[in-house]
Structures are given as structure tokens and as C-alpha cells.
C-alpha positions as CSV (number, residue, x, y, z in Angstrom):
1,M,-3.7,8.9,-27.7
2,E,-6.8,11.0,-28.3
3,F,-7.7,10.9,-24.6
4,L,-4.3,12.2,-23.6
5,A,-4.3,14.9,-26.2
6,V,-7.7,16.2,-25.3
7,K,-6.8,16.1,-21.6
8,A,-3.6,18.1,-22.2
9,L,-5.4,20.7,-24.3
10,A,-8.1,21.1,-21.8
11,S,-5.6,21.6,-19.0
12,L,-4.2,24.6,-20.9
13,V,-7.6,26.3,-21.6
14,T,-9.2,25.9,-18.1
15,P,-8.0,27.3,-14.8
16,P,-5.3,27.2,-13.6
17,G,-3.6,26.4,-16.9
18,L,-5.4,29.3,-18.6
19,F,-3.9,31.8,-16.1
20,A,-0.5,30.3,-16.7
21,M,-0.8,30.6,-20.5
22,L,-1.9,34.3,-20.2
23,A,1.0,35.0,-17.9
24,L,3.4,33.3,-20.2
25,G,2.0,35.3,-23.2
26,A,2.6,38.5,-21.2
27,A,6.2,37.5,-20.4
28,L,7.0,36.7,-24.0
29,S,5.5,39.9,-25.4
30,V,6.6,42.4,-22.8
31,R,9.5,43.8,-24.8
32,R,8.1,43.8,-28.3
33,W,4.4,44.4,-27.5
34,P,4.2,46.0,-24.0
35,D,0.6,47.1,-24.5
36,L,-0.4,43.5,-25.2
37,A,1.6,42.3,-22.2
38,R,-0.3,44.7,-19.9
39,R,-3.6,43.5,-21.3
40,L,-2.7,39.9,-20.8
41,C,-1.7,40.6,-17.2
42,L,-4.9,42.4,-16.6
43,A,-6.9,39.6,-18.2
44,S,-5.2,37.0,-16.1
45,T,-5.6,38.9,-12.9
46,G,-9.2,39.8,-13.6
47,L,-10.2,36.3,-14.4
48,I,-8.5,34.9,-11.3
49,L,-10.4,37.3,-9.1
50,L,-13.7,36.9,-10.9
51,L,-13.7,33.1,-11.1
52,S,-12.6,32.9,-7.5
53,T,-15.7,34.5,-6.1
54,G,-18.5,32.4,-4.8
55,P,-21.5,34.1,-6.5
56,V,-19.7,34.0,-9.9
57,S,-18.7,30.3,-9.6
58,Q,-22.2,29.3,-8.4
59,A,-23.8,31.3,-11.2
60,L,-21.7,29.4,-13.7
61,L,-22.6,26.0,-12.3
62,D,-26.3,27.0,-12.0
63,S,-26.3,28.0,-15.6
64,L,-25.7,24.3,-16.5
65,N,-28.6,22.9,-14.5
66,R,-31.3,21.5,-16.7
67,Y,-33.1,19.0,-14.6
68,P,-35.1,19.0,-11.3
69,T,-34.6,16.4,-8.6
70,I,-36.0,13.0,-9.5
71,D,-39.2,12.0,-7.6
72,P,-40.0,8.6,-6.1
73,V,-42.7,7.9,-8.7
74,T,-40.5,8.7,-11.7
75,I,-37.5,6.6,-10.6
76,K,-39.7,3.5,-10.2
77,S,-40.2,3.4,-14.0
78,A,-36.4,2.9,-14.4
79,Q,-34.9,-0.6,-14.7
80,A,-31.5,0.3,-13.1
81,I,-29.5,3.1,-11.6
82,V,-26.2,4.2,-13.3
83,V,-23.8,6.2,-11.1
84,L,-21.1,8.1,-13.0
85,G,-17.6,8.2,-11.5
86,A,-15.4,11.3,-11.0
87,G,-12.0,9.9,-10.6
88,A,-10.1,8.2,-7.8
89,Q,-7.5,9.0,-5.2
90,R,-4.7,6.5,-5.3
91,G,-1.7,5.7,-3.2
92,L,-3.5,6.1,0.1
93,A,-2.2,4.0,3.0
94,D,-5.4,4.4,5.2
95,Y,-7.7,3.2,2.4
96,G,-5.5,0.2,1.4
97,G,-4.5,1.7,-1.9
98,G,-7.1,4.3,-2.8
99,T,-10.7,5.5,-2.7
100,V,-13.1,7.8,-4.7
101,T,-12.8,11.5,-5.0
102,S,-15.1,13.9,-3.1
103,L,-17.1,14.4,-6.3
104,A,-17.6,10.7,-6.8
105,L,-18.5,10.3,-3.1
106,E,-21.3,12.9,-3.5
107,R,-22.7,11.0,-6.5
108,L,-22.4,7.6,-4.8
109,R,-24.2,8.9,-1.6
110,Y,-27.1,10.1,-3.7
111,G,-27.1,7.0,-5.9
112,A,-27.2,4.8,-2.8
113,R,-30.1,6.7,-1.4
114,L,-32.1,6.2,-4.6
115,A,-31.2,2.5,-4.7
116,R,-32.4,2.0,-1.1
117,D,-35.6,3.9,-1.7
118,S,-36.4,2.2,-5.1
119,G,-34.8,-1.2,-4.8
120,L,-33.3,-0.9,-8.2
121,P,-29.9,-2.5,-9.1
122,V,-26.9,-0.3,-9.5
123,L,-24.2,0.0,-12.1
124,V,-21.0,2.0,-11.3
125,T,-18.7,3.2,-14.1
126,D,-15.2,4.7,-14.0
127,G,-11.9,3.7,-15.5
128,G,-8.3,4.0,-14.6
129,P,-5.8,5.7,-16.9
130,D,-2.4,4.2,-17.6
131,G,-3.4,0.8,-16.4
132,Q,-4.2,1.9,-12.9
133,S,-6.9,0.3,-10.8
134,S,-10.3,1.4,-12.0
135,G,-12.3,4.0,-10.2
136,A,-15.4,1.7,-10.5
137,Q,-13.8,-0.8,-8.0
138,Y,-13.4,2.0,-5.5
139,M,-17.0,3.1,-6.2
140,A,-18.3,-0.4,-5.5
141,T,-16.4,-0.6,-2.2
142,T,-17.7,2.8,-1.2
143,L,-21.3,1.9,-2.0
144,L,-21.0,-0.9,0.5
145,D,-20.4,1.7,3.2
146,F,-23.9,3.0,2.3
147,G,-25.4,-0.5,2.5
148,V,-25.7,-1.0,-1.3
149,R,-24.0,-3.6,-3.4
150,A,-23.3,-2.7,-7.1
151,R,-24.6,-5.3,-9.4
152,W,-22.4,-4.2,-12.3
153,I,-18.9,-2.7,-12.2
154,E,-17.7,-1.1,-15.4
155,G,-14.0,-0.2,-15.1
156,R,-12.9,0.7,-18.6
157,A,-14.5,4.2,-19.2
158,L,-12.2,7.2,-19.3
159,T,-14.7,9.7,-20.6
160,T,-18.4,10.4,-20.2
161,Y,-19.0,9.0,-23.7
162,D,-17.1,5.8,-22.6
163,N,-19.4,5.6,-19.6
164,A,-22.4,5.6,-21.9
165,R,-21.2,3.1,-24.5
166,F,-19.7,0.6,-22.0
167,A,-22.7,0.8,-19.8
168,R,-24.9,0.2,-22.8
169,R,-23.0,-3.0,-23.7
170,M,-23.4,-4.3,-20.1
171,L,-27.0,-3.4,-19.5
172,A,-28.4,-4.2,-23.0
173,A,-27.2,-7.8,-22.4
174,N,-29.5,-7.8,-19.4
175,G,-32.4,-6.4,-21.3
176,I,-32.1,-3.0,-19.6
177,E,-33.0,0.0,-21.7
178,R,-34.3,2.7,-19.2
179,V,-31.9,4.0,-16.5
180,A,-31.9,6.6,-13.8
181,L,-28.6,8.4,-14.4
182,V,-26.8,9.9,-11.4
183,S,-24.3,12.7,-11.6
184,H,-23.9,16.3,-10.5
185,S,-26.6,18.6,-11.9
186,W,-24.0,20.6,-13.9
187,H,-22.6,17.4,-15.5
188,L,-25.9,15.7,-16.4
189,P,-26.8,17.6,-19.6
190,R,-23.8,16.3,-21.4
191,A,-24.1,12.9,-19.8
192,V,-27.8,12.5,-20.6
193,A,-27.1,13.4,-24.3
194,A,-24.3,10.8,-24.5
195,F,-26.4,8.1,-22.9
196,E,-29.4,8.8,-25.1
197,Q,-27.2,8.7,-28.2
198,V,-26.0,5.2,-27.5
199,G,-29.7,4.1,-27.1
200,F,-30.7,4.4,-23.5
201,Q,-33.9,5.9,-22.3
202,V,-32.6,8.2,-19.6
203,L,-34.2,9.5,-16.4
204,P,-31.9,12.3,-15.1
205,A,-31.2,12.0,-11.4
206,P,-29.1,15.1,-10.5
207,T,-27.4,15.5,-7.1
208,L,-26.6,18.9,-5.4
209,V,-29.2,20.7,-7.4
210,G,-28.9,24.5,-6.8
211,A,-31.7,26.3,-5.1
212,Q,-32.5,30.0,-4.7
213,R,-30.1,31.6,-2.2
214,Q,-28.7,35.0,-1.4
215,P,-24.8,35.2,-1.3
216,A,-23.3,36.5,1.9
217,S,-20.8,39.3,1.8
218,L,-17.9,37.0,2.5
219,D,-18.8,35.0,-0.6
220,W,-17.3,37.8,-2.7
221,L,-13.9,37.2,-1.3
222,P,-11.6,35.1,-3.5
223,S,-11.3,31.5,-2.5
224,A,-9.8,28.3,-3.8
225,S,-13.1,26.4,-3.5
226,A,-14.9,28.9,-5.6
227,L,-12.2,28.8,-8.2
228,E,-12.5,25.0,-8.3
229,R,-16.3,25.3,-8.9
230,S,-15.7,27.7,-11.7
231,T,-13.2,25.3,-13.2
232,W,-15.8,22.5,-13.2
233,A,-18.2,24.9,-15.1
234,V,-15.6,26.0,-17.7
235,H,-14.6,22.4,-18.2
236,E,-18.2,21.4,-18.8
237,Y,-18.9,24.1,-21.3
238,L,-15.7,23.2,-23.2
239,G,-16.5,19.5,-22.9
240,S,-20.0,20.1,-24.4
241,A,-18.4,22.0,-27.3
242,W,-16.0,19.1,-27.9
243,Y,-18.8,16.5,-27.8
244,R,-20.7,18.4,-30.5
245,L,-17.6,18.3,-32.8
246,R,-16.5,14.7,-31.9
247,Y,-19.7,12.8,-31.4
248,S,-22.4,15.1,-32.8
249,I,-23.9,15.3,-29.3
250,G,-25.6,18.5,-28.3
251,W,-27.9,19.7,-25.5
């Protein structure tokens, strides 16, 4: 119940739900408070345009980066690699039922590369809401495409905190305390904090780490892909605030 309530609330305060709520507020107040309605319309329009530009969305994601790329010497001190899931695409005929999302694929590709280079065993973790097949099963299947077999498949986690506590139970039983944690660079600060709280020693292994770059003029044009990146960043900031309140996890 808590999971569903948090997801529902988050959908209303992050794009595009945020824009819909502002527009609804404007519609409900236009007769009694026309000035407020205009301000809400301007706020909604301005946020859509701003968050849909490439430089703004990338700046938001880059502001969440905390860790450099992991080097070959550092990762060899880990005992295992943990790859965090990012949901699944279900109901697909060409994949025999489903597969991972593009975000999960990016994490798996990097995790597989680290596993091949280091020889470390891999744990994948991702659940499935409402009794659906777990994302971890799709992750394990996808890893095989990269020539890596997952040693552990954790399919109950619905949140990043679940990823941490369920992975802890699995790996502690195998005497594993120190893990290289693979996720996107903007997600890792919250993930590392969660994994450390449950008792892991964590080596952050971020993928798609931002580098210095100059935006092109076309990057300032609004795009759906830029809005999606902004949504990830807003979600991560709100998620971090929630974790401080719910689990006393901060970064």
C-alpha cells in the first residue's frame, strides 16, 4: 500500500503530472481568482519549455553526479557486482513476453563489461509490481546476450531500498560484504546511501557519467527526450527527500 501511495503522489509532483496539476488549478480558479489562474498557466508553460531543453535537463542530471568512473584496480577489491534494475517492458511478442527498459539495458551493458573485465560474479535486482514477472529475470536473460551469466537473481525489490535490503540478505549468506554497485550516475548517490545503510561496503560504479561539453544551438529547442531527462532528475531529488524522511538516508 505504501509503495502504491508513494508512486501515485510522485506521479502528481513530477512531469508530466505536475503540468497537469498546474493546468487543473488554473482551470478551477479562473473565475474566482483570475490572477492566480494566469500565474498557474504561465508557471506550467514556463516549466514545460524550460525542462524540455537539452542544456537544462543535462544540468539537472549532472548536478546529481557524485562519483567518477570506477577504475580496474578499484573494482578488483570488490567481491561481487550488483546491477540495479530500472523496470521492464511487458507484453511484447518479439521478446516472448517482455524485456528490460532502455535504462536497465544501459546499466546491464556496463555491468557486463565490468564483469568480463574483472571476473566478478553478478547479482541483478528488480521486482515486478502486482504479481507480474520480475524485471530481474529479464535482466538475467539480457546479460546472457553480453556473454555474462548472473549468479544471483533477486526478483522481489520494488524500490531502491528494497534492492539494498534484499541483495544484502542474498549476498551476506555468501559472505559478501563489498560490492561494486552499478547504476546511472544520477541515481547512484541515493542507491549508495541505501546499500551502505543496510551494511554493504560500496564501490560506486556509475554508467553514463557526464563529461564537459558545449551545447549545440539545436539543444535549446524543446524535445521529449530532454523532458524525460529532467523528469529523471526531479524524481531523484524528490526520492532523496523521501528517503531522508522514511529511512533516515541522506547523501
